[in-house]
Structures are given as structure tokens and as C-alpha cells.
N, C-alpha and C positions, 0 to 999 in steps of 0.2 A: 698799293701793289696787289696784283691779282693773287688770291690765296691758292688757287689751284696749280700755280706754277712756282717752282722753287728755283731761284737763280743759282747759277754756278758760283761757287765762292770766289770772293775777291782776294782775301787773305785766308789761307788754309792753315789751321793750327798744327804745328809739329809738336810743340811743347808749350801750351798756353801759359802754364805756371811760370816757365822761364821766359815767356814772351818771345818765343821763336815761331815764326810763321813762314809759309811758302807763298810766293806770288807767281802765278803762271801768266805769261804774256805771249800773245801771238801777234802777227803782223797787223791785223785789223785794229787791235787795241792800241798798239804802239802808234799807228798812223794817226789815230784820233788825237793823241797828245802832240804829235808833230804839227798838226793843223790847228787845233784849238784846245787849250787846257780845260776850258769849261765843258766842252763836249766830252772830253776824256773823263772828267769828274762824273758826269751823269751816267756814262757807260760803265766805267770801271769801279768808281766808288759807290754809286748808288745802284748799279747793275740794272738799269732801265734803258729800253730802246723803243723806238717808234713801232706801233702796231702796223703801220703802213708798209707795204712790200713793193719794192720797185721792180717793174717788169724786166729791166735790164739785168739786175742782179739775180733775179730768179732764173732767167734764161741762162745766165752764166753757170749757175750751180747745176742746172739740168744738163747742159751740154757736157760739163765736166764728168758727171756721173755716167752719161751715155758713152763717152769715150773710154771711161774705165771699164765699162761692160765689154766694149770691143776688144780692148787689150787683154783683159783677164780671161775671157772665154776663148779667145784665139790661142792663148798659151795653154789652155786646157784641151785643145784639139777640136773645139766646137767649130762647125762649118760657118761660113759667112752668112748663109741663108738663115741659120738659127740665131746667131748672135745679133744680126741686124734686125730680125723680128723682135728679139728681146729689147733692143734699143727702142724701137718704135712703140712697143707696148708700154715700156717705162715712161716715155715722154707723154703719151696720151693719158696715162693713168695720173701722173703728177699734175698735169694741167687740167684735169677733169673738173676740179672745183675752184679754178682760178678765173677771176674776171677783172682784167685790168682796164676795161672800158672798150667800147666799140671802135674807137680810133686807134687802139694800140695794135701795132703790126707784129709785135713779138708774141705770136700765137703758137699753139701746139703744132699747127700745120706748117708754119714757117720753120720751126725747129726740126721737124721731121724732114722737110725738104733739104735743110742745111746739112743734116747728118747724111742723108742719102748722097748728096753731091760731094760731101767730104770723103765718104767711103769710095766714091768713084775716082775722085782726084788723087787720093792716096791709098791705092789698093794695099791691103794689109800684108799680102803675100810678097809684095815687092818693096816693102819699106827699106830704106837704106841703113837701118839700124835694127838692133834686137832689144826688146824690152827685157830687163833683168827679172827673172821669176822671183816672186815674193816682194817686189818693190812697189807694186801698184797701190796708190793711196796709202802710203805708210805714215802713221802718226808718230810723233816724236816729242820727247820732253828732255831738254838738255840744260845742264847747269850753266848759268851766265854770270855767276858771282853772288855776292851778298851785300846787303846794306845795313849799317848800324843806325837805328833810329833813336832808341831810348826816349820814346815820346808816347803820349796818349793820342790815339787816332780815332776818328769817328767814321764808320761806314754804315751801310744799310743794316748791319748786324749789331750796331750799337757802338759804344765807346769802350776801348780797352787799351791796355799798355802793350806796346810793341818794342822789343829790344833789337831783335835781328830779323831781317827778311831775307830768305833764301830765294834767289831769282832763278826762274826757269823759263827758257824759250820753248814754246810749243807750236805745233802746226801739223799739217798734213801735206806730204810730198806726192805730187802726181805719180811719178815713177822715175826710175833710173834706167838709162839705156847704154848700150855699147854701140858707138858709132865709129869704131876703130880707136876710140878714146872714150873714157867714161864721162857721161854727162847726166845732169838732171833734166828731165823733160817736163815742161809746164805748158798746159794749154791755156790760152788767154782769149776770151771772147771780147769783141769790140764791134763798134759800128763804123770805125774809121781807121784806115791804114795809111801809111805814109812815113816820111822821114821822122816826124815828131814821135809817132808811135814807137818806132824802133830805137830812136835815140834815148827814149825814156829808160830803156833797160840797161844802159851803160852804168847808171848809178842807182838802179832800182833796188830798194831795200829788201823787198820780198824775195827777189831772185838771188841777191847776195846771201840772204838768210838761208835759202835752200841749199846753196853750195856750201856755206859754212856748216850747216847742219849735217850734210852728207859727210863732210870731213870728220866731224865729231863722232858720227856713227861708225866710222871706220871705213868709209868709202870715199877715197880722195879723188873726186870728180874734177874735171878740168874747167867746167863751166856749165852753162844752161843752154837748152835747146828749146826755143820758143816756138810753139805751135799755135799760130794766130788763126783764129776762127772768126771771120768777119761776117756779120749779118746786118743788112740794111733794109729800110722800108722799101718794099717793091715799087718800082716805077716802070714805065714803058721802055725807057732808054737805059736805065742804070742797072748795075749788077746787084742783085739781092744777096748773093753769097760769094765770098772770096776767101781764099786760103793761102797763107804764106808761112814760111818757116825760116828761122835764122839761128845760127849758133853764136853765142856770146861768151867770151872767156874772161875770167876774173883772176887777178894775181893774188898771191898770199897776202901781200900788203893791203890790198883792197878788202880782203876778208878780215884781216886784223883790225882795220879801221872801222869796218862795219860793226864788229863786236864792241869796240870802244865807244862808238857813237850810240849804239843801242843801249849799252849799260848806262851811259850818261843820261840819255833821255828818260830811262826808267827811274833812275835815282832823282832826276829833276821832278818827275811826277810825285815821288814819295816825299820830297821836300815840300811840295804844294800841299800834300796830304797832312803833313805835320803842322803846317801853318794854318790849315783849315780854309784855304782860299785858293780858287782856281780862276784866273782872269780869262775873259772871253776874247776871241780874235775875230771881230766883225768882218775883216777882209775875206774870211773864208766861209761866210754864211751861205754862199752859193758856189758850187763846184761843178764838176763834170756830170754828176748824177743829180743835179738840181739843188734845191735849197737844203740846208742842214736839217737832219731829223729833229733837232732840238730848237728849231726856229720858234715854234709855238711857246716854248718855255722862256727863251731869252727875250722875246718881245714883250713879255709881261713885266710889270714893276717887280722889284726884288722880293717884296713881301707876298707876291702872288705866285711866284715861280714854283715853289714846292708843291702847291696844290695842283698846278698844271702837270708837273712831272709825275705826280702820283694819281693822275686821272686815268680815264679809260683810253687816253691817247697813247699810253706807254705800257709796256709789258716787261716782265723780268727777263734778263739776258740768260738764256739757257745753253748757248753755244759752248761746246767743249770739244776741241779737236781730238782729245784723248779718249773720249767716250762716244763719239759720233759713229753710228753704223752707216756705212756708205753702200 
């Protein structure tokens, strides 16, 4: 493990003598267990992730932050000329030291053009909703229950006895809006729109979690407002930029089921932790973002995997939505 980076804790001691710990779970960590227990072990238990950075995911984070600049500065009374200039400066700055290869179309210039066309497509002065002040990029930590283990567990911090794990759901919400009804707004970057893209949100765990979290925070929103930000490889005949929006509503029954599903998946992970074994799911070695980041580990013989995982190909996981400065 790289000494200069300290991973965010997997189990945080509340009272180590009594064996009481906190476990913070966000959607990314939960999704790994849904897809592959072995990948979840490497990420959550050993707190290591690939040093490789995917251009698509990087572009998504950049667009998210640029849209937050638009919303936040507009609420502060800053003119579009000023906040748009800040958007562009931000994009160019974060892309300055990035090199995803000469064939990669997700460049700073492409992101800048996407934002300029978005601002023209959706003029902020005539938006059909109002952003709720103080709700932009809101971090949250919410109790999800507890699990009784009474077992010795081994993580990157060593082996220790755990009696009780207090479970907390964490994340960052894009913003809340008033659209004649309260909604959570979430911007999603993609390279493909269509029926399948929109159908995915009907049972989407991340979107359900945002609505559930808003309720727990005291804001009983009715659903989610998806702000789809589509970017494609430029061609002579195709659209390089496209934008769509849609409202999706969730019932209380769906939110209750999400909470039960989420709790069950997390406690399943803890059962694997107690057993000390996480099976891999080869069916999901390749997904929409390419091959799994732990492919180089799993393709090794079992006695060689630990050395690969702790090689220069991987770095400590430092992401923490509660401490991230956006």
C-alpha cells in the first residue's frame, strides 16, 4: 500500500473495548457487493482501488461540479457571464494534467462545448423549477440499522473482535428543487440515451436512496428529477451533445423496500467478512465501463493475488462523501 495515502476507514471504532464500530456505506460501495463480492472485498475490506482513471467517470465528476457552480452562483446573484466563465476555467484547470490518450474524445474542449450548449438549451433564468437554497451538493450520514457479529474480523487494519456494527448510509445529493412539488434533482452523464436509459431509473438504487435520504433528513420529496447530460464522440452526421430531463416518482412502499434491500445486502457483506471469504462473480468481469478494475488481481493464481493487489497498480481508497470539498 502506498504510504503517503491513508485510506478512509472501513470500520470506525466507536468503543473498541466493547467491540462497537461504525460502518459507512455509499452507493458505489454497495453496488460493488451487488455485482461481485470479491470486488467488494478488495474495495471495502482492503480499501484498495485501481490507479487507472476512466475518462467517462472523470468527465462525469467534472460535469457535476460545473453544474453545481452554475446553480450555486446563480443563487448568489452572480451573472451568467461570470458563472459561465468560472465553469470554463474550472474545466480547463482540472483537465490540464489529464491524458487519456490521443483517441479519447472526452476532452476538456468537448466538456466546455457540452456545458455551453447545455446553458443555451436550459437558460437558468427560465428553468421550470427553483433550486432550494442550501441544498446544493449536500453530504449526508443516516442510520440504517445495526448488525450483531460477535466475531473476529480481518481488514487492512489487522484482526480484531467486533460485537456490534452501526450501519450508516452516506452520500452527496446534487440538490433539491421546487417544481410545484419537492423533488431531488440529479444530473447523470451518459453517452447513450433512449428507453433503456430511462427505464433503468424505475428501480435505480441510487435514485431511491436519494429520495429515501431526503425523507430521513426531513424533506419529504415526491421523487427524482433526472437531468440527463449526454455526450458522444463527434461525427459528421451525429449529435455530439444532447440533453433530456424526466421526473420519476417513488412510492413509500418502494422506499421501504429499498431500505430493507440495502440493509440485507450490507449484512450479507458482513457475513462474508466473518467467514473470511468473498466469492467472485466472473459474469460481471466486464460491464458498461469496460473490464473490472480488479481483473489483474483475479486473473492471477490465488497465491499471487495479494502481491498484485498491493502492487503499484492499486492505491488506497480515500473517497469520503462526508469530507469531500466540492
